[in-house]
C-alpha positions as CSV (number, residue, x, y, z in Angstrom):
1,M,10.3,-10.8,-8.3
2,A,10.2,-8.3,-11.2
3,Q,6.8,-7.0,-9.9
4,A,8.0,-6.8,-6.3
5,I,11.2,-4.9,-7.2
6,S,9.4,-2.5,-9.6
7,Y,6.6,-1.7,-7.1
8,I,8.9,-1.0,-4.2
9,G,10.7,1.5,-6.5
10,D,7.4,3.0,-7.6
11,W,6.6,4.0,-4.0
12,F,10.0,5.5,-3.5
13,N,9.3,7.6,-6.6
14,Y,5.7,8.6,-5.6
15,I,6.6,9.8,-2.1
16,A,9.7,11.6,-3.4
17,V,7.6,13.4,-6.2
18,A,4.9,14.2,-3.7
19,A,7.5,15.9,-1.5
20,L,8.9,17.9,-4.4
21,V,5.4,19.1,-5.4
22,T,4.5,20.2,-1.8
23,H,7.9,21.8,-1.4
24,F,8.1,23.8,-4.7
25,G,4.4,23.9,-5.6
26,G,2.9,24.6,-2.1
27,V,0.5,22.5,-0.1
28,S,-2.9,22.7,-1.9
29,G,-5.4,20.4,-3.5
30,I,-4.6,22.0,-6.9
31,A,-0.9,21.2,-6.7
32,I,-1.5,17.6,-5.6
33,S,-4.2,17.1,-8.2
34,G,-1.8,18.4,-10.9
35,L,0.6,15.7,-9.9
36,L,-2.1,13.0,-10.0
37,L,-3.5,14.2,-13.4
38,A,0.0,14.0,-14.8
39,R,0.1,10.4,-13.7
40,F,-3.4,9.3,-14.7
41,L,-4.4,11.3,-17.8
42,P,-1.6,10.2,-20.2
43,P,-2.5,6.4,-19.7
44,L,-6.1,7.2,-20.4
45,L,-5.2,8.9,-23.7
46,A,-2.7,6.2,-24.6
47,A,-5.1,3.3,-23.9
48,P,-6.2,2.7,-27.5
49,V,-2.6,2.5,-28.8
50,A,-1.3,0.6,-25.8
51,G,-4.0,-2.2,-26.2
52,V,-3.3,-2.7,-29.9
53,I,0.5,-2.9,-29.3
54,A,0.0,-5.4,-26.5
55,D,-2.0,-7.6,-28.9
56,R,0.3,-7.3,-31.8
57,M,3.8,-7.5,-30.3
58,D,5.7,-9.7,-27.9
59,R,4.3,-8.7,-24.5
60,R,7.4,-9.8,-22.6
61,L,9.7,-7.6,-24.7
62,L,7.2,-4.7,-24.4
63,M,7.5,-4.9,-20.6
64,I,11.3,-5.1,-20.7
65,A,11.6,-2.1,-23.0
66,S,9.2,-0.1,-20.8
67,D,11.3,-0.8,-17.7
68,V,14.5,0.3,-19.5
69,L,13.0,3.5,-20.8
70,R,11.5,4.4,-17.4
71,T,14.9,4.0,-15.8
72,L,16.2,6.8,-18.0
73,V,13.2,9.0,-17.3
74,V,13.4,8.6,-13.5
75,L,17.1,9.6,-13.4
76,C,16.1,12.9,-15.0
77,F,14.2,13.8,-11.7
78,L,17.6,14.4,-10.2
79,L,17.8,17.6,-12.3
80,I,15.0,19.2,-10.2
81,N,16.8,20.8,-7.3
82,E,15.4,24.4,-7.4
83,S,12.1,26.1,-8.2
84,N,13.1,27.1,-11.7
85,W,13.2,23.4,-12.6
86,F,9.9,22.5,-10.9
87,W,8.0,22.5,-14.3
88,L,10.1,19.5,-15.3
89,T,8.4,17.4,-12.6
90,Y,5.1,17.3,-14.4
91,V,6.8,16.7,-17.8
92,L,8.7,13.7,-16.5
93,I,5.6,12.2,-14.8
94,V,3.7,12.5,-18.0
95,I,6.4,10.6,-19.9
96,Q,6.8,8.0,-17.2
97,S,3.1,7.3,-17.0
98,S,2.7,7.2,-20.7
99,I,5.4,4.4,-20.9
100,G,3.7,2.6,-18.1
101,A,0.4,2.7,-20.0
102,I,2.0,0.2,-22.4
103,F,3.4,-2.0,-19.6
104,E,0.2,-2.6,-17.7
105,P,-2.1,-4.1,-20.3
106,A,0.8,-6.2,-21.6
107,R,1.5,-7.5,-18.1
108,S,-2.2,-8.4,-17.4
109,A,-2.6,-10.1,-20.8
110,F,0.6,-12.0,-20.4
111,V,-0.5,-13.8,-17.2
112,P,-2.6,-16.5,-18.9
113,S,0.5,-17.4,-21.0
114,V,2.5,-18.4,-17.9
115,V,-0.2,-19.6,-15.6
116,A,-2.6,-22.5,-16.0
117,G,-6.3,-21.5,-16.3
118,S,-7.1,-23.3,-13.1
119,D,-4.6,-21.2,-11.2
120,L,-5.6,-17.7,-12.5
121,V,-7.4,-16.8,-9.2
122,I,-4.4,-17.7,-7.1
123,A,-2.0,-16.0,-9.5
124,N,-3.9,-12.7,-9.4
125,M,-4.2,-13.0,-5.7
126,L,-0.4,-13.4,-5.5
127,S,0.0,-10.5,-7.8
128,S,-2.3,-8.4,-5.6
129,V,-0.6,-9.5,-2.4
130,T,2.8,-8.7,-4.0
131,W,1.6,-5.2,-4.9
132,S,0.2,-4.8,-1.4
133,V,3.3,-6.0,0.4
134,M,5.5,-3.8,-1.7
135,L,3.1,-0.9,-1.0
136,S,3.5,-1.5,2.8
137,V,7.3,-1.9,2.6
138,G,7.9,0.6,-0.2
139,A,5.7,3.3,1.3
140,I,7.3,3.2,4.8
141,L,10.8,2.8,3.4
142,G,10.3,5.5,0.8
143,G,9.0,7.9,3.4
144,L,11.9,7.2,5.8
145,V,14.6,7.3,3.1
146,A,13.2,10.4,1.5
147,G,12.9,12.1,4.9
148,A,16.4,11.0,6.1
149,F,18.5,11.2,2.9
150,G,16.4,13.4,0.6
151,T,14.4,12.8,-2.6
152,S,17.5,12.2,-4.8
153,T,18.3,9.0,-3.1
154,A,14.7,7.8,-3.5
155,F,14.9,8.5,-7.3
156,V,18.1,6.5,-7.7
157,V,16.5,3.6,-5.9
158,D,13.5,3.8,-8.2
159,A,15.7,3.8,-11.3
160,L,17.6,0.8,-10.1
161,S,14.4,-1.0,-9.5
162,F,13.3,-0.7,-13.1
163,L,16.6,-2.2,-14.3
164,L,16.3,-5.2,-11.9
165,S,12.7,-5.7,-13.0
166,A,13.8,-5.9,-16.7
167,A,16.6,-8.4,-15.7
168,F,14.0,-10.8,-14.2
169,L,11.6,-10.4,-17.1
170,L,14.4,-11.5,-19.5
171,S,14.2,-15.0,-17.9
172,I,10.4,-15.5,-18.5
173,Q,9.0,-17.5,-21.4
174,P,5.3,-18.3,-22.2
175,I,4.5,-21.9,-21.5
176,Y,0.8,-22.1,-22.2
177,A,-1.2,-21.9,-25.4
178,A,-2.1,-18.4,-26.6
179,E,-5.9,-19.0,-26.5
180,N,-7.3,-19.4,-23.1
181,L,-10.8,-20.3,-24.4
182,D,-12.1,-22.7,-27.0
183,T,-13.7,-19.9,-29.0
184,P,-14.0,-19.8,-32.7
185,K,-11.4,-17.7,-34.6
186,S,-12.6,-14.5,-36.1
187,K,-11.3,-12.0,-38.7
188,D,-9.8,-10.0,-35.9
189,E,-6.6,-8.4,-37.2
190,G,-5.5,-6.7,-34.0
191,R,-7.2,-3.4,-34.7
192,F,-8.6,-1.0,-32.1
193,S,-12.0,-1.2,-33.8
194,D,-12.0,-5.0,-33.5
195,G,-11.6,-4.6,-29.7
196,L,-14.5,-2.2,-29.6
197,R,-16.6,-4.6,-31.6
198,Y,-15.8,-7.5,-29.2
199,V,-17.0,-5.3,-26.2
200,R,-20.1,-4.2,-28.1
201,T,-21.1,-7.8,-28.8
202,H,-20.3,-9.2,-25.4
203,P,-22.4,-7.2,-22.8
204,A,-21.1,-9.3,-19.8
205,T,-17.6,-8.3,-20.7
206,A,-18.6,-4.7,-21.1
207,A,-20.2,-4.7,-17.7
208,T,-17.0,-6.2,-16.2
209,L,-15.0,-3.3,-17.7
210,L,-17.0,-0.9,-15.6
211,I,-16.0,-2.5,-12.3
212,K,-12.7,-0.6,-11.8
213,L,-14.3,2.6,-13.0
214,G,-17.0,2.3,-10.3
215,G,-14.5,1.5,-7.6
216,S,-12.4,4.6,-8.4
217,I,-14.8,7.2,-7.2
218,G,-13.0,9.8,-5.1
219,S,-9.3,10.8,-5.4
220,F,-7.8,8.6,-2.7
221,D,-4.3,9.8,-3.4
222,T,-5.2,13.5,-3.1
223,I,-6.9,12.9,0.2
224,I,-4.0,10.8,1.6
225,V,-1.3,13.4,0.7
226,L,-3.4,16.3,2.1
227,Y,-4.1,14.4,5.3
228,A,-0.4,13.6,5.7
229,T,0.9,17.0,4.9
230,T,-1.7,19.2,6.7
231,I,-3.3,17.2,9.5
232,F,-1.0,14.4,10.6
233,V,2.4,15.7,9.6
234,L,5.3,13.4,10.4
235,G,8.8,13.7,8.8
236,Q,10.1,16.1,6.2
237,N,7.1,17.6,4.4
238,G,4.9,14.9,5.8
239,T,6.8,12.1,4.0
240,T,6.7,9.8,7.1
241,S,2.9,10.2,7.7
242,T,2.3,9.7,3.9
243,G,4.3,6.5,4.1
244,L,2.3,5.2,7.2
245,L,-1.0,5.8,5.5
246,Y,0.0,4.0,2.4
247,T,1.4,1.2,4.5
248,A,-2.0,0.9,6.1
249,F,-3.5,0.7,2.6
250,G,-1.0,-2.0,1.6
251,I,-1.9,-4.1,4.7
252,G,-5.6,-3.8,3.9
253,A,-5.0,-4.8,0.3
254,I,-3.2,-8.0,1.5
255,I,-5.9,-8.9,4.0
256,G,-8.9,-8.3,1.6
257,P,-8.4,-11.0,-1.0
258,L,-7.1,-13.5,1.6
259,L,-10.2,-13.0,3.8
260,I,-12.8,-12.9,1.0
261,Q,-11.2,-15.9,-0.9
262,R,-12.6,-18.2,1.8
263,F,-16.0,-17.6,0.3
264,N,-14.9,-18.1,-3.3
265,D,-15.7,-21.3,-5.2
266,E,-13.5,-20.2,-8.2
267,S,-16.6,-19.6,-10.4
268,V,-17.1,-16.4,-12.3
269,K,-20.6,-16.2,-10.9
270,R,-19.4,-16.2,-7.3
271,M,-16.6,-13.7,-8.0
272,R,-19.2,-11.3,-9.4
273,R,-21.0,-11.4,-6.1
274,L,-17.9,-11.0,-4.1
275,I,-17.2,-7.7,-6.0
276,S,-20.3,-6.3,-4.3
277,V,-18.7,-7.1,-0.9
278,G,-15.6,-5.2,-2.1
279,Y,-17.7,-2.2,-3.0
280,G,-19.3,-2.2,0.4
281,M,-15.9,-2.2,2.2
282,I,-14.9,0.8,0.1
283,A,-17.9,2.8,1.2
284,L,-17.4,1.9,4.8
285,G,-13.7,2.9,4.7
286,W,-14.6,6.3,3.3
287,F,-17.1,7.0,6.1
288,L,-14.7,5.9,8.8
289,L,-11.9,8.0,7.4
290,A,-14.2,11.1,7.4
291,G,-14.6,10.8,11.2
292,A,-11.0,9.6,12.1
293,P,-9.8,11.8,15.0
294,I,-6.2,10.5,15.1
295,L,-3.6,9.1,12.7
296,V,-4.1,5.5,13.9
297,A,-7.9,5.7,13.3
298,A,-7.2,7.1,9.8
299,M,-4.9,4.2,9.1
300,A,-7.6,1.7,10.2
301,A,-10.1,3.3,7.9
302,V,-7.7,3.3,5.0
303,C,-7.0,-0.4,5.7
304,I,-10.7,-1.2,5.3
305,K,-11.0,0.8,2.2
306,A,-8.0,-1.0,0.7
307,M,-9.5,-4.4,1.5
308,G,-12.5,-3.6,-0.7
309,S,-10.4,-2.1,-3.5
310,S,-8.1,-5.1,-3.6
311,V,-11.1,-7.5,-3.8
312,Y,-12.8,-5.9,-6.7
313,W,-9.6,-5.3,-8.6
314,T,-8.4,-8.9,-8.2
315,Y,-11.7,-10.6,-9.1
316,S,-12.5,-8.3,-12.1
317,S,-9.1,-9.1,-13.6
318,V,-9.6,-12.8,-13.1
319,I,-13.1,-12.6,-14.8
320,L,-11.6,-11.0,-17.9
321,Q,-8.7,-13.5,-18.1
322,K,-11.2,-16.4,-17.8
323,T,-13.8,-15.1,-20.2
324,V,-11.9,-13.2,-22.9
325,P,-9.8,-14.9,-25.7
326,D,-6.1,-14.2,-25.6
327,R,-6.0,-12.3,-28.9
328,Y,-8.2,-9.6,-27.4
329,L,-6.8,-9.5,-23.9
330,G,-4.3,-6.6,-24.5
331,R,-7.1,-4.3,-25.8
332,I,-9.6,-5.4,-23.2
333,F,-7.2,-4.7,-20.4
334,A,-6.4,-1.4,-22.0
335,F,-10.1,-0.6,-21.9
336,D,-10.2,-1.8,-18.3
337,Q,-7.3,0.5,-17.3
338,A,-8.9,3.4,-19.3
339,G,-12.1,3.1,-17.2
340,F,-10.0,3.3,-14.1
341,Q,-8.0,6.2,-15.4
342,L,-11.1,8.1,-16.5
343,A,-12.7,7.8,-13.1
344,T,-9.4,8.8,-11.4
345,V,-9.0,11.9,-13.6
346,I,-12.5,13.1,-13.0
347,S,-12.3,12.4,-9.3
348,T,-8.9,14.1,-9.1
349,L,-10.2,17.3,-10.8
350,L,-13.3,17.4,-8.5
351,T,-11.3,16.7,-5.3
352,G,-8.6,19.1,-6.2
353,A,-11.2,21.9,-6.8
354,A,-13.0,21.0,-3.6
355,T,-9.9,21.1,-1.5
356,Q,-8.2,24.1,-3.0
357,K,-8.3,25.8,0.4
358,T,-7.4,22.9,2.6
359,T,-8.8,22.8,6.1
360,P,-9.5,19.7,8.3
361,E,-13.2,20.4,8.3
362,L,-13.3,20.7,4.5
363,L,-11.3,17.5,4.0
364,R,-13.7,15.6,6.2
365,T,-16.7,17.0,4.3
366,V,-15.2,16.0,1.0
367,I,-14.5,12.5,2.3
368,L,-18.0,12.1,3.6
369,G,-19.4,13.1,0.3
370,T,-17.1,10.6,-1.5
371,G,-18.4,7.8,0.8
372,A,-22.0,8.7,-0.1
373,L,-21.2,8.6,-3.9
374,S,-19.4,5.3,-3.5
375,I,-22.7,3.6,-2.6
376,I,-23.9,4.2,-6.1
377,P,-21.7,1.6,-7.9
378,L,-22.5,-0.8,-5.1
379,L,-26.2,-0.6,-5.7
380,L,-25.9,-0.5,-9.5
381,W,-23.6,-3.6,-9.7
382,T,-25.7,-5.6,-7.2
383,M,-29.0,-4.8,-9.0
384,A,-27.5,-5.5,-12.5
385,L,-26.1,-9.0,-11.5
386,P,-29.1,-11.0,-12.8
387,W,-29.0,-9.2,-16.2
388,I,-25.2,-9.7,-16.5
389,E,-25.5,-13.4,-15.8
390,R,-28.2,-13.8,-18.4
391,Q,-26.0,-12.1,-21.0
392,A,-23.1,-14.3,-20.0
393,K,-25.2,-17.4,-20.6
394,K,-26.3,-16.2,-24.0
395,E,-22.6,-15.5,-25.0
396,I,-21.6,-19.0,-23.9
397,A,-24.4,-20.6,-25.8
398,A,-23.6,-18.5,-29.0
399,N,-20.0,-19.6,-28.8
400,V,-20.9,-23.3,-28.4
401,A,-23.3,-23.1,-31.3
402,Q,-20.8,-21.4,-33.6
403,S,-18.1,-23.9,-32.6
404,D,-20.5,-26.8,-33.6
405,V,-21.2,-25.2,-37.0
406,L,-17.5,-24.8,-37.7
């Protein structure tokens, strides 16, 4: 419930902020990219600190504090009612995303404490579906509300959503042991360097941390906002069409894991292979979006792309939760998020520069090029699978041998 409420508020916020940027900053790839950089760059820079905090402190309390602080930040958006205050938009986004950088690794690392190991796949699927449903509902409602009642109403809804999320988190208590694996204890003291050492000595984990990075080629958000505000414009400043396209993404993110899960036997080995399927769907979605002649066709392409994104995201998270000891999970998920943020920042910069003078023809060319680039992680991951599995077997054997000695 906390996740659902918070996510629906996030989409009210995102669509309202996008409307502010296009209204005061003009419709351009640079303006939209500035918005996305303000969202994604601070979490990348904060990742080392966020991971250490998530492994040293009570993860539930961290999430609650994060929600309360973000409530106050979101209310400050109400001050932006004229162009002289437009600069505050980016400042508030930076603060909000920096606080969120602490929330996300704490949430992902907290899951094995409240869910049995045998239920981690289902739990992450439920989390993914919740995100997707709230994306579908929140995007369309956020677009309609912002278009009908203005952005101030959307910001108030977002602030209330953080408070309700914190209230639900107050009732949660860990019920499972801290360690999710029978691994020998180490001299880990919760330092950032210890997390790096773990990744360096566990190549299979290191490879898993590259999955979200590889799936984040291309600035999807920049493309969607530009599509909605320049080509398929519905509602005030394209808020309705933005909501529809994100709704299509949410629907695809729901369908993806539910469809692919039919082929999953719950093993890490099978999930690694299904990630290749997800990568393939992403490439197909980009190519279809490049040739979409109408809004409905663009929504279908976005849906397919979202199916692939949801698949690789869900299974890569489960793999980490199943194979990494709890005492490292905060830092590992911070690294995981950092890879995603890094790819997003680079993609946002490149897409923003490429779409500075936005035209339909240019947008389609950029999307087609993104589709071609997205084939690269598909090929690399698929070809690396035999090596990754050999490394995973060596790590398991080493752990067993060390346990026997102890």
